[in-house]
DRENTORKOL-3810 file (N, C-alpha, C; in nm, 4 decimals):
REM DRENTORKOL-3810
@n.u->17.4068; n.v->13.8840; n.w->20.4848; ca.u->17.3393; ca.v->13.7730; ca.w->20.5466; c.u->17.4328; c.v->13.6526; c.w->20.5462
@n.u->17.4451; n.v->13.5853; n.w->20.6587; ca.u->17.5306; ca.v->13.4682; ca.w->20.6733; c.u->17.4428; c.v->13.3469; c.w->20.6981
@n.u->17.4692; n.v->13.2411; n.w->20.6243; ca.u->17.3966; ca.v->13.1159; ca.w->20.6427; c.u->17.4871; c.v->13.0175; c.w->20.7143
@n.u->17.4385; n.v->12.9600; n.w->20.8207; ca.u->17.5149; ca.v->12.8596; ca.w->20.8936; c.u->17.4758; c.v->12.7218; c.w->20.8417
@n.u->17.5720; n.v->12.6516; n.w->20.7881; ca.u->17.5462; ca.v->12.5182; ca.w->20.7358; c.u->17.5636; c.v->12.4168; c.w->20.8481
@n.u->17.4637; n.v->12.3358; n.w->20.8681; ca.u->17.4712; ca.v->12.2332; ca.w->20.9711; c.u->17.5540; c.v->12.1151; c.w->20.9203
@n.u->17.6375; n.v->12.0576; n.w->21.0048; ca.u->17.7154; ca.v->11.9415; ca.w->20.9617; c.u->17.6244; c.v->11.8199; c.w->20.9456
@n.u->17.6654; n.v->11.7315; n.w->20.8582; ca.u->17.5920; ca.v->11.6064; ca.w->20.8421; c.u->17.6159; c.v->11.5190; c.w->20.9644
@n.u->17.5178; n.v->11.4380; n.w->20.9977; ca.u->17.5328; ca.v->11.3464; ca.w->21.1113; c.u->17.6282; c.v->11.2324; c.w->21.0746
@n.u->17.6191; n.v->11.1869; n.w->20.9499; ca.u->17.7046; ca.v->11.0781; ca.w->20.9023; c.u->17.7683; c.v->11.1178; c.w->20.7704
@n.u->17.8901; n.v->11.0724; n.w->20.7495; ca.u->17.9599; ca.v->11.0929; ca.w->20.6236; c.u->18.0014; c.v->10.9555; c.w->20.5745
@n.u->17.9556; n.v->10.9187; n.w->20.4546; ca.u->17.9842; ca.v->10.7877; ca.w->20.3974; c.u->18.0788; c.v->10.8070; c.w->20.2789
@n.u->18.1973; n.v->10.7485; n.w->20.2880; ca.u->18.2953; ca.v->10.7510; ca.w->20.1791; c.u->18.2845; c.v->10.6186; c.w->20.1039
@n.u->18.2697; n.v->10.6256; n.w->19.9717; ca.u->18.2527; ca.v->10.5065; ca.w->19.8885; c.u->18.3637; c.v->10.5039; c.w->19.7845
@n.u->18.4415; n.v->10.3964; n.w->19.7835; ca.u->18.5515; ca.v->10.3843; ca.w->19.6875; c.u->18.4974; c.v->10.3856; c.w->19.5447
@n.u->18.5545; n.v->10.4717; n.w->19.4626; ca.u->18.5162; ca.v->10.4826; ca.w->19.3222; c.u->18.6404; c.v->10.5018; c.w->19.2357
@n.u->18.7534; n.v->10.4541; n.w->19.2842; ca.u->18.8792; ca.v->10.4744; ca.w->19.2129; c.u->18.8855; c.v->10.3899; c.w->19.0871
@n.u->18.9349; n.v->10.4492; n.w->18.9798; ca.u->18.9559; ca.v->10.3771; ca.w->18.8551; c.u->19.1014; c.v->10.3337; c.w->18.8494
@n.u->19.1223; n.v->10.2082; n.w->18.8141; ca.u->19.2578; ca.v->10.1535; ca.w->18.8033; c.u->19.2785; c.v->10.0996; c.w->18.6624
@n.u->19.4040; n.v->10.0683; n.w->18.6257; ca.u->19.4308; ca.v->10.0149; ca.w->18.4920; c.u->19.3540; c.v->9.8850; c.w->18.4661
@n.u->19.3303; n.v->9.8585; n.w->18.3398; ca.u->19.2618; ca.v->9.7365; ca.w->18.2963; c.u->19.3219; c.v->9.6127; c.w->18.3625
@n.u->19.2373; n.v->9.5271; n.w->18.4172; ca.u->19.2817; ca.v->9.4025; ca.w->18.4788; c.u->19.3136; c.v->9.4120; c.w->18.6267
@n.u->19.3228; n.v->9.5325; n.w->18.6808; ca.u->19.3500; ca.v->9.5508; ca.w->18.8232; c.u->19.2158; c.v->9.5652; c.w->18.8947
@n.u->19.1926; n.v->9.4830; n.w->19.0010; ca.u->19.0627; ca.v->9.4899; ca.w->19.0697; c.u->19.0314; c.v->9.6308; c.w->19.1195
@n.u->18.9094; n.v->9.6770; n.w->19.0903; ca.u->18.8665; ca.v->9.8070; ca.w->19.1404; c.u->18.7145; c.v->9.8148; c.w->19.1380
@n.u->18.6604; n.v->9.9009; n.w->19.2193; ca.u->18.5158; ca.v->9.9157; ca.w->19.2286; c.u->18.4553; c.v->9.9818; c.w->19.1065
@n.u->18.5228; n.v->10.0748; n.w->19.0438; ca.u->18.4628; ca.v->10.1427; ca.w->18.9283; c.u->18.4348; c.v->10.0431; c.w->18.8163
@n.u->18.5192; n.v->9.9410; n.w->18.8010; ca.u->18.4969; ca.v->9.8390; ca.w->18.6986; c.u->18.3803; c.v->9.7478; c.w->18.7351
@n.u->18.3405; n.v->9.7481; n.w->18.8604; ca.u->18.2319; ca.v->9.6611; ca.w->18.9067; c.u->18.1044; c.v->9.7392; c.w->18.9384
@n.u->18.0925; n.v->9.8588; n.w->18.8858; ca.u->17.9687; ca.v->9.9327; ca.w->18.8993; c.u->17.9552; c.v->10.0181; c.w->19.0232
@n.u->18.0649; n.v->10.0722; n.w->19.0724; ca.u->18.0572; ca.v->10.1535; ca.w->19.1942; c.u->17.9720; c.v->10.2781; c.w->19.1746
@n.u->17.9697; n.v->10.3342; n.w->19.0536; ca.u->17.8895; ca.v->10.4550; ca.w->19.0294; c.u->17.7411; c.v->10.4241; c.w->19.0498
@n.u->17.6948; n.v->10.3090; n.w->19.0011; ca.u->17.5542; ca.v->10.2732; ca.w->19.0215; c.u->17.5276; c.v->10.2427; c.w->19.1685
@n.u->17.6279; n.v->10.1905; n.w->19.2397; ca.u->17.6152; ca.v->10.1666; ca.w->19.3836; c.u->17.5982; c.v->10.2992; c.w->19.4581
@n.u->17.6792; n.v->10.3982; n.w->19.4231; ca.u->17.6700; ca.v->10.5308; ca.w->19.4851; c.u->17.5324; c.v->10.5913; c.w->19.4563
@n.u->17.4870; n.v->10.5812; n.w->19.3320; ca.u->17.3554; ca.v->10.6357; ca.w->19.2954; c.u->17.2438; c.v->10.5676; c.w->19.3739
@n.u->17.2492; n.v->10.4349; n.w->19.3856; ca.u->17.1468; ca.v->10.3608; ca.w->19.4602; c.u->17.1505; c.v->10.3977; c.w->19.6087
@n.u->17.2698; n.v->10.4151; n.w->19.6637; ca.u->17.2832; ca.v->10.4529; ca.w->19.8041; c.u->17.2241; c.v->10.5921; c.w->19.8280
@n.u->17.2526; n.v->10.6846; n.w->19.7386; ca.u->17.1958; ca.v->10.8200; ca.w->19.7500; c.u->17.0427; c.v->10.8172; c.w->19.7407
@n.u->16.9885; n.v->10.7365; n.w->19.6491; ca.u->16.8428; ca.v->10.7253; ca.w->19.6352; c.u->16.7800; c.v->10.6704; c.w->19.7630
@n.u->16.8418; n.v->10.5693; n.w->19.8208; ca.u->16.7871; ca.v->10.5091; ca.w->19.9424; c.u->16.7950; c.v->10.6048; c.w->20.0608
@n.u->16.9042; n.v->10.6774; n.w->20.0718; ca.u->16.9169; ca.v->10.7785; ca.w->20.1779; c.u->16.8053; c.v->10.8818; c.w->20.1633
@n.u->16.7808; n.v->10.9263; n.w->20.0408; ca.u->16.6733; ca.v->11.0237; ca.w->20.0161; c.u->16.5364; c.v->10.9629; c.w->20.0458
@n.u->16.5147; n.v->10.8380; n.w->20.0032; ca.u->16.3859; ca.v->10.7715; ca.w->20.0258; c.u->16.3555; c.v->10.7555; c.w->20.1749
@n.u->16.4602; n.v->10.7414; n.w->20.2549; ca.u->16.4431; ca.v->10.7265; ca.w->20.3993; c.u->16.4327; c.v->10.8618; c.w->20.4694
@n.u->16.4411; n.v->10.9701; n.w->20.3914; ca.u->16.4307; ca.v->11.1039; ca.w->20.4482; c.u->16.5543; c.v->11.1471; c.w->20.5264
@n.u->16.6699; n.v->11.0946; n.w->20.4862; ca.u->16.7936; ca.v->11.1215; ca.w->20.5599; c.u->16.8933; c.v->11.2079; c.w->20.4826
@n.u->16.8505; n.v->11.2662; n.w->20.3708; ca.u->16.9431; ca.v->11.3415; ca.w->20.2857; c.u->17.0083; c.v->11.4593; c.w->20.3574
@n.u->16.9423; n.v->11.5143; n.w->20.4591; ca.u->17.0016; ca.v->11.6253; ca.w->20.5326; c.u->17.0910; c.v->11.5785; c.w->20.6470
@n.u->17.0995; n.v->11.4473; n.w->20.6683; ca.u->17.1812; ca.v->11.3920; ca.w->20.7766; c.u->17.2990; c.v->11.3084; c.w->20.7284
@n.u->17.2921; n.v->11.2621; n.w->20.6033; ca.u->17.3938; ca.v->11.1699; ca.w->20.5509; c.u->17.4549; c.v->11.2270; c.w->20.4241
@n.u->17.5861; n.v->11.2418; n.w->20.4226; ca.u->17.6603; ca.v->11.2862; ca.w->20.3041; c.u->17.7273; c.v->11.1650; c.w->20.2418
@n.u->17.7039; n.v->11.1393; n.w->20.1135; ca.u->17.7659; ca.v->11.0295; ca.w->20.0394; c.u->17.8734; c.v->11.0907; c.w->19.9506
@n.u->17.9987; n.v->11.0455; n.w->19.9644; ca.u->18.1095; ca.v->11.1015; ca.w->19.8877; c.u->18.1901; c.v->10.9908; c.w->19.8210
@n.u->18.1955; n.v->10.9881; n.w->19.6861; ca.u->18.2865; ca.v->10.8957; ca.w->19.6187; c.u->18.4305; c.v->10.9381; c.w->19.6498
@n.u->18.5197; n.v->10.8416; n.w->19.6657; ca.u->18.6588; ca.v->10.8737; ca.w->19.7001; c.u->18.7537; c.v->10.7777; c.w->19.6306
@n.u->18.8803; n.v->10.7957; n.w->19.6567; ca.u->18.9833; ca.v->10.7078; ca.w->19.6027; c.u->18.9846; c.v->10.5746; c.w->19.6754
@n.u->19.0828; n.v->10.4951; n.w->19.6461; ca.u->19.0906; ca.v->10.3586; ca.w->19.6980; c.u->19.0941; c.v->10.3538; c.w->19.8504
@n.u->19.0148; n.v->10.2632; n.w->19.9045; ca.u->19.0149; ca.v->10.2366; ca.w->20.0485; c.u->19.0870; c.v->10.1051; c.w->20.0787
@n.u->19.1376; n.v->10.0391; n.w->19.9751; ca.u->19.2065; ca.v->9.9115; ca.w->19.9912; c.u->19.1086; c.v->9.7957; c.w->19.9805
@n.u->19.1614; n.v->9.6752; n.w->19.9745; ca.u->19.0817; ca.v->9.5532; ca.w->19.9685; c.u->18.9837; c.v->9.5520; c.w->19.8511
@n.u->19.0219; n.v->9.6092; n.w->19.7410; ca.u->18.9330; ca.v->9.6231; ca.w->19.6249; c.u->18.8813; c.v->9.4893; c.w->19.5733
@n.u->18.9635; n.v->9.3854; n.w->19.5829; ca.u->18.9233; ca.v->9.2550; ca.w->19.5306; c.u->18.8133; c.v->9.1894; c.w->19.6138
@n.u->18.7825; n.v->9.2447; n.w->19.7306; ca.u->18.6802; ca.v->9.1866; ca.w->19.8190; c.u->18.5416; c.v->9.2450; c.w->19.7993
@n.u->18.5273; n.v->9.3417; n.w->19.7105; ca.u->18.3958; ca.v->9.3984; ca.w->19.6849; c.u->18.3863; c.v->9.5432; c.w->19.7266
@n.u->18.2636; n.v->9.5946; n.w->19.7398; ca.u->18.2463; ca.v->9.7362; ca.w->19.7730; c.u->18.3146; c.v->9.7744; c.w->19.9029
@n.u->18.3786; n.v->9.8898; n.w->19.9028; ca.u->18.4432; ca.v->9.9426; ca.w->20.0226; c.u->18.3790; c.v->10.0743; c.w->20.0589
@n.u->18.3303; n.v->10.0838; n.w->20.1812; ca.u->18.2762; ca.v->10.2095; ca.w->20.2297; c.u->18.3259; c.v->10.2326; c.w->20.3725
@n.u->18.3342; n.v->10.3588; n.w->20.4087; ca.u->18.3683; ca.v->10.3983; ca.w->20.5440; c.u->18.2601; c.v->10.4948; c.w->20.5897
@n.u->18.2081; n.v->10.4741; n.w->20.7098; ca.u->18.1041; ca.v->10.5608; ca.w->20.7641; c.u->18.1581; c.v->10.6289; c.w->20.8877
@n.u->18.1500; n.v->10.7615; n.w->20.8884; ca.u->18.1903; ca.v->10.8406; ca.w->21.0049; c.u->18.0683; c.v->10.9064; c.w->21.0638
@n.u->18.0534; n.v->10.9236; n.w->21.1909; ca.u->18.1402; ca.v->10.8688; ca.w->21.2939; c.u->18.1114; c.v->10.7226; c.w->21.3135
END
């Protein structure tokens, strides 16, 4: 039996990179709780089968706050 997995409609990449002490980064500012809250809200809106949330490495501009990329 083969199961065909449907692609997600949206893919959200959220910076969660850890950097050395004193270097601006999202993990030091609570990115894990941000990812958890985003996943909860996606589920609450009934979109868990359409939106994939993925923690990733640095997206740049870390000193400006949360960094996310949404595809498409």
